N, C-alpha and C positions, 0 to 999 in steps of 0.2 A: 577487152578494156585495156587502156594504156597502163604501163607499170607505174609504181609510186616513184615520185621524184622529189628532190629537196625543194622545200619552200624557200622563198627569198629570205635571206638572213636579216632579222630585225636588229640593228646595231644598238637600239635602246635596251634590249633585253640582256640580263646578266647571263643568260644561257650561252654556252660556248658551242653547242651543237645545233645545227639547223633542224627545224621540224620537218617532218615528212608530209607531203601532200599526195593523196591518192584519189583517183576518180574511179568509181565502180559503176558498172552498168548492170542493173538487176532486172530480172523479169518482173513485170508489174504484179503478177499473181503472187510471186514469192514475197514481194515487198508488202503486199496487203496482209498476207498471213503473219509476217513478222510483227506488223503493227497491231493486229488482233491479239496475238499472244502477249505482247508487252502490256497492252491496255488491260487484258484480263488479269495479269499478275498484279498490276497497279490497283485495280478495283478489289481483287481478292484480299490484298494486304490491308486496304482501308476497311473492308468489311470485317476482317478479323479484329482490327483495332477498335472499330466502332462497337462490335458485339461485346468485346471485353469491357469497354467503358460503360456500356449500358448495363451489363450484368453487375458491375460494381457500383451502380447508382451515381456515376460521375457525369451523366448527361441525361437529358430528358428525351423521351421517345414518343411523346403524345403527337397527335396530328398537328396541333398548333405549333409544336416545337420540333418538327420532324428533322430539321437540319442540325439540331444541337449536337448529336453524336458525330455527325460528319465534320462539323467545325472543330470539335475536340480532337478527332482523329487527324485532321489537317494540321492543327497546332502541334500535336505530338510528332507528326512526321516532318513537317516543314521546319519547325523551330530546332529540332535536334540536328538536322542537316546544316542549317545556316548558322545556328547559334554557336557551334564549336569554335569557329574562328573569330567570333566577336570579342572585342576588348572594350573596356569601359570608355576609352577615348573614341572608338569607332561608333559606339552607341550614341554618345553625346554629339557626335559629329553629324548624325543623320539630320537631314534638312527637313524642316516643316513638320516635325513630329514632337508633340508634347501631350502629357496627360491633361494639362490645363485646357488644351485645345480639343483633344479627343474625348475627354471624360474618362472616368474609371469604369471601363466596359470590358466585356470578354474579348477573346481573340478576334481581330479583324484583319484578314489577309492583306487588304489594301493599305493598311497603316504602315508607316516606315518604322515604327517602334510600337511596343505593346504596353498596356496599362492594366493587366490582370495578374493574379497571384502566381501564375506559372512563369512569368517573364524572367524572374531571377534564375530559375532552373534552366531556361533555354537561352539566357543571355541577351534578350532583346527588349529589356525595359527602356522606356523613355527616361531621359535623365532626371525628370522631375517626378518619377513614379512614387518614391518614398514620401515626398512632401505632399503630393496630391492624393494618393490612394492608400498608402500602407499604414497610416497613423490612425489607430482607433479613436472614434469620437468625432471624425470629420463628417459623419452622416453616411459615409460608405466605408467599406473595408473593415468592419468590426462585427463580431458576433453579438456584442452588446446592442448594436443597431439592428442587425438582421434577425436575431433570435437563433436558437439551436434547431435548425430546420434541415430538411433534405437538400439535395443538390439543386441549385437555382442558377440557370445559365447566366442571367444578367448580373449576378453578384461577382465582384472582382476577386473575392476569396470565399472560401466555403466554411460551413459550420456543421458538418455532419461527421459521422464516425469513420468515414473512409478518407477524409481529407489528408490525414497524416501519410497514408500510403501514396497519395498523388501529389503531395507537396504543395497543396493549395489552401491550407488552413489560414484563416485570419489570425493575426498575431495574438488576439486575446481568446483563441479557441480553448486552450487548456483551462484558463481561469473561468470562462463562462460556461463551457459545455462538457469538458472531458472528464471531470471528477464526479459525474452523476452516477446514480445507482443503476440506471437502465440504458446506458450508452449515450444518450443525449436528451436534453430537456431540462429546463430550470424554471423555478417559480419566478425568477427575475424576468424571464421572457414570457411565460404563460400567464402570470398574474395569479393572485390568490382567488381561484374560482372553484366552482363545484366540479364534480366528476366529469371528465372529458375523455371519452374512450379513445379519441384520436391522439391524445397526448401520451408520450412515452413514460411519464411518471406524473404523479398527482400532487395537487396543492390545496387539498381540502381537509377538513377536520376529521375525516375518516381514514386518511392515508396511513396514519400510524397504526391503526387497527389492522389494515390490510397489507401493511408493509410495502407500499408502493409510492412513498413520498419521494419527491425530487430531493437531491442532496442539500439544497439550500432552503428547504421548507421551514426549518426552525428559525433561520435568520430572517426570512422574508415574511412569513405568514404566521408563525406561532403566536405572535402577540395578538393576533386576531382569533386565536383558537381558545375558546372558553371551556372546552371539554376537559375534565380533570383526568390525570393519569396517576397511577399508583407508584409511589417510591417505596421500594422494598427495603428490607433490613431494619435498622433502628435509627431513623432520622430524627433530628430535633424538631419538635413542633413549632418552635419559635424562629428557627434559622431561615434566612433567605439565601438559598444556594446560588452560586454563580451560574450563568447560562453560557453555553458554548454552541455557536451556530452550527447546525447540522447534526447535533447530538441531543439526546434526551436523557436527563438524569433518571436512572432506574434503580440504583442500589446505593445505600448510604449506611455506613457504620460509624457512629459517634463514640462507641465504647463507653457511654455514660453509665451503663450497668452491665453486669456480667452476661455473657451469652452462654446458654446451655448447649455445649457442642455435641451432646448426644441427642438432643431433641430439636434443635433449631432446623427449620426447613431448608436453609441455604448453606450454612457453615458446618464444618465438622473438624476433626483433628486427624493427624497422620500418625501412623505407627511405624513410619519408615526410619531410615538411617543410611546416609550416603556411604558407599564403600570407602571413599577417600576421607570421610569425616570421623571424628572421635566419638560423636554423640549418637544416641538413639533418641528419636523423637517420642515424647510421651505427652499425654493430655495435661498432666499436672504442671507442666512447664509453661502453659499458656495461662496468664493471669489477667484479671481486670481490676485495676485499682486507680482511684482518683481521676476518673474520666479518661483513662488510657488503657490500651492493651499492652501488656508487658510480656515479652518472651524472655525467659530466663535460661541461660546456659550455665550449668553447674556441674560439680563433680559428684553429685548424687547418682548412685548406680540405678539403672532401670529395673526396679524391683519386680514389676508385674509384666514386663514386656516378654513376649514369646518369640521363639526363634524365627517363626514365619511372620513376615511382614506383608500385609495386604497391599500397602501403598507401594512397596518396592517389588511385590510379586516375587519374593525370593527369601532365602534363609539368610538372616543377618548374623554375621560372626559374633561370637560371644565376647570379643575383646572390646566392645563398646563400654567403656568404664564411666562415661559421663552422660548427661541427659540435656536435651533442649526441646524446643517446641516448634511445631509447624501447623498453622491454621490454614485451611483450604476450603473452597466451595465443594459441594458434594459431587457435582456432575460436570462433564465436558460440555458446557453450553454457553461459554462466554467467548465472543469473537470480536468483530470490529467494534471499536468504541474508544473512549477516552478513560484511562485508568489513572487515578490520582491517590496518593497517600502522603500524609504529613507525619514524618517520623524523625527519630533521633537515634543515631547509631550508638552502640555501646562504648563505654570507656574501657580501654585495656586495663587500666588501673584506676580505681574510683576517685583518687584525689587529683589526677592530672589528665586532662583530655588530650594532651599532646604526646603522650607516650604511645609509640607504635607497637603493634603486636600482630596477632592473627585472628581474624574473624570474618564472616560473611553474613551481612544482614540484608534481607531481600524484600522485594515485592515483584511478582512476576506472574505470567500466564503460562501454563504448562499443560500439554495434552498427555493424558494418562489412560492406558498404559503405553509406555514409550516404545514397546517392541515393534509395533506396526508403523506408527507415524510419530516420530519425535518432533514436536513443535514447541518452541519456547521463545518468549520475548521478556526481557527482564531488566531490572535495576539490581545491582549488587554493590553495596557499600562495603568496602574492605578495610582491613586494619593496617595496611602498609604505610599510609600517611593520613594526616588529619583532614585531607580534602579528596581522598580517592573514591571515585564513583565509576563503576564499570557498567556499560550497557551492552547487551548481547541479543543476537538473533541466532537461534539454533534450529537446524532442520536436519532430519535423518529419516531413513526408511529401513525398516527391518534390521534394527541394531539392538544390541543388548546393553551397551554401555557407551558413555560419551567418548568422542574423539575430537581432536582439534580441527579436523577437516570439516566437521559439522558446524563449526562456530564462526560467527562474524562478530568480533568484539572490539570495542573502543573504550578507552579510559578518559574520563573527564576529571580534571584537577580543579576542584572548587576553590574559590578564594576564601571561603569560610571553613570553620571547623565543623565537620559533620557530626562530631560527638558532643559538641558543646551546647547545641540548641536544635530545635525542630526546624525542618525545611520540607518543602513540598516537592515531591518527585512524581512526574506524570509521563505517560506516553499515549499517543494517539495511533491506533492501529487501523489502517484502512486497506482496501484490497490492493492498492497500488503503492503504498508507502507506509513507513513508520516514522514518527517524530517523537523525540524525547525532550522533556522540559525539566528544568530545575528552577524552582521559584518563578515559574512563568516564562522563563527565557529558554529559547530553543538551544539545545546543546548538541543535537545530532539529528540528521534525517537520512533515511535510506529509502531508495525508490526501487520499484520492481524493475528487474533487469540488472541492477547493481548487486543486490543480494536477493535470495529467495524470500518472498514475503509469505509467512504462514497463512494458510487458507482454511484451516480446520479449527473448530472451537476447542477450548481447553478449560482448565480450572484456575481460579485466582488463588495464589499461594503467597504466604508470608512466613519466613522462617529465620532462624539464626543458627549458625554452626561454625565449627572450627576444623581446619584441615588437620589431618594426622601429622605426625612429627616431622615429615619431610617438608611441610609448609610450602608446597609447590604453588599454591594460590592463596590469596587472602592476607599476605604479609609474611616476610621472612623472619621477623623478630618474635617468633612464637614463644620464646622463653620468657618474654615479658608478661604473658597472659596471666592474670589473676582472676580466678573464678570465685563467685559467680559474676557473669556479665549480663547486662540487660539491654535489649533494644526496646524502644518505646514507640508506640503508634498512637497518635492523637486522633486521627480519623482516616477513613477510606471512602472513596466514591467511584462509582462506575457510571459513565454516561454511554448509553447505547448509541451507535451510529444509526441515523434514521434510514439509511439505505439498506440495512440488513433486515430482510423480511423473515428470517428463520430463527436466529438466536439473539438473546436467550429465550427460552420458552416463556410464553405470555404471562403465566402466573408463577414463574420460577419453579415449576414442576419439572417433569421429565418427558412430557408428551411430544416435544419436538425432537427428541434425541433419535438418531439413527442407530442401527445395530452396531455400526463401527464406533459411534460415540460411547457405547456402553462396554466396549471391549476392555476387560480387566481393569475396571474403574473403581473397585472398592478401595476405600481409604483406610479402614481399620476394621477389625472383626465385629464391631458393635454398630456399624452404620446401616446394616440391613441391605446393602447393595451386593448382589451376587457377582462373583468373578466369572464373567462370561468369556469363554475363549481359552486358548492354550498359548504357551510360550514355545514357539517353534515346534509345535506338536506335542509338547509335554504339559500335563495338567498342572495348574498352579497349586502352590501349597495353600493350606487353610489354617486359621487360628481360631480359638474360641474367645468369645467376648468375656472379659473379666468383669465381674460385678462385685465390688467390695462389700 
């Protein structure tokens, strides 16, 4: 064959060197073999892509739609190659291509630009794609229109649980489909119908019993549900409690009458005392007066407290010279839901709510015992300013004490005086996010991926305590504190998230608890709950129940 020779120089080209032109004479058999190998690699690459797409449910493989996977593979291959050099101007310059003309359809190789949800990723959208196809409510391009269904080739965007991986979700996917209890499916799309085995979640009046309701069941269908449900605790017979879509009111405490914390099936008291606090928690510091629960922090010594604390699973130092109270639910069985309390923080000095000092008044959920899985979501109102409210998410594994590395904390500075009047503090805990509210206004939201979202049930706890003399938390001006101090609770409510099929136990008993839920979960020596487990291999201490 002749040697390579320079090609004629194209003077229009910016290149300074001439291209080379070569002519090769190949044996016909060799040429055929090369073509077969290249075609095999091409087909094999497409088969791998097609198989992966089918396995992930991103194309249809029925006889009627046999080419769907191949078309998706073609788009993945062809658009990546051609899309990298595309600019917005070049896309708009394509002649004869518009979504108005083509329609909002899946990938079509013959079209000069595309009108499906993947076109942004590959840079080949028609210039009018957003206006014609991407706006929810136009009849196409929304999960509100399509419903939360599996992969459908003809849809310009998708509404299934794999669409985020492939970047082809409809813009309203998160709102319509992603916050469900079972991956996808809503009563908005299914309708309020009887049991449907093919649906991923249910929208009938038995779904609360079986724990398989769609997340929006309460908002969409509950008004049609006439079956009664029990509100536990001590609700008011005359009160009309607010509804929260997606949640069912399950526990109410109005504190209109005293709660017997030794005999109540849900609530009890703590015999604990924080290492960093001055107080020992005692039952007598939890009082019920004038339709409120009052936790009193005083200089009264803990007369009947024993050195072993069941709540702390530890020996409490004898230097606790003051007392306060901590009320808590008996078992680790409260998980996803809405937690609300109306409370007033204590005054550092009784005559002036603007004097700053040191205290921590709380409402939180905490997993007990902490040595395996420390999980905590809380509100802490502190004494450092008249509007100081702290919110926290705390997670730890196999730890014996708190460390800052476990905590994700933020402070909210209220415009009102937290000590002067009652205000409502609430948080919604869901599998993928936590949202905190003050008087109905969102003050903080954390999503899964930004912070660890606790996944294990815990106990509802309310307490009041003062830091020891270093005052590292709760307010620096600890010298201003005048005891006794009182935090006041007007009411508490727990709304169960309708998507949680396990917790709390159906009758507020303990039958739904796992062995891990029962780990070292005694609250005081009188609650009858055994201390099951060890503290890093060591048996827990025990105390005797004091009966006056």
